[in-house]
C-alpha positions, 0 to 999 in steps of 0.5 A: 488464482489469480484475477483477469479482470482489467479492473481488478479484483477485490473479495473481503471474507469476514471469519472469527472477528478477522476480516481478510480484504485480499486485491488482485490484477493481472499487471502484478497486482498493481491498482488502477484508480476504480480499484483504490477507490473501492479499497478506501471504501473496505476500510471505511466499512471495516472501521464501523463493522462492529463484527470486525477486530483485525483486519489482513490487507492481502494480495492474490497468487504467489508473486508480486505483492503489488506493482503500484499504480497502473501506468495505462491510466498515468500514460493517459494522464492529459491535464492537472486534473487528471493527473490530482484524480489519479494520483489521490487514488493511494492519498484517500487509501493510505488515509483510510488506513490511517483512520480505520479503528481496527489493526490493520496486518500486513502480508506480504507475499513478494516484491512490491513497487511505488505505491504497494511500499506505501501500502505496506507502510500504512499497515500497522503490523506486517509479515513478509517472505524474503522474496518481499523486496521492494522498490521506489523508482517514481523518481526514474520516470520524472516523478516521485513517491510524493503521496505516499512519503509521509507513510513511508518516511513514519514507517522507516524513516527520512535516511531509508526514504531518501535511499530508496527514492535516489536510487530509484532502480535497485531492489532493497531485499525482505531483510533490509526492510525489516531493519528499516521498519517496515516488515515487523518478521520476514519468513523463509516461504509464504506457508510458513509466514500464513501459519505465523500469520494465523496465529497472531490474527486468532490472538488480536481477534481476541483482545478487547476491540476498545483497546486495540482502538485507542493503541491504533489512534496513539500509533497514528498520531501527528498524522491528522493533517494527512488528509490535506497533505496527501492530496496535495501531493497528489496535485503536485505529482499530478502536474509533475506527470505533464511535464516533458521529462516525465511524457518522454520517459512514460513514452517507453511505456505506450502500447 
């Protein structure tokens, strides 16, 4: 069951110290700005909840995990400030994820593009299916994955980042993503993934929360400057979105 809400949906369920955060949007689980803002706030809130030890991030349905940012909003950007605000959405979410003291486990059931790859990269551990191919298509429309690039590079390395960004029309399969470090495990089916994911979450939820929080700090060492860096990248992306080349490339997406 998937949502038909134009602003998307976000639901959180907490059970046995496990918080399940599920997002959705009728356009292949893409993100409008409002939904990104809600997700960032949700990670902040769960990070302060003593009843939560671990968080799982998932999307609705059985097809695409996340189609990235909303093209409708990108096409509508008309000035630098609007551009910065648009691209800041994923910046705030990634920063909320890295600063959240609880481990965030990703569940990726299908294809993911652009900002969706950034979300997966910002998770601390990811379970995925064989259908979870990835692509960074931004260069092909005159911009670049500059906001999410630090998260992707941290997880997969600069060589993988270059391979994804400089061949923006090519899908990389789930096993390639696993070899590069984005996914920890890849499964043949959603049911197989969910079975193992449940076992993993149940175990994590029994571990010392203080130890998990300290381990999270270790995993994200060296990223303390991202609060400023990602917003700087958002501003640069916003300027590129107004360039003639990008506007021309985006014409075909206008309704």
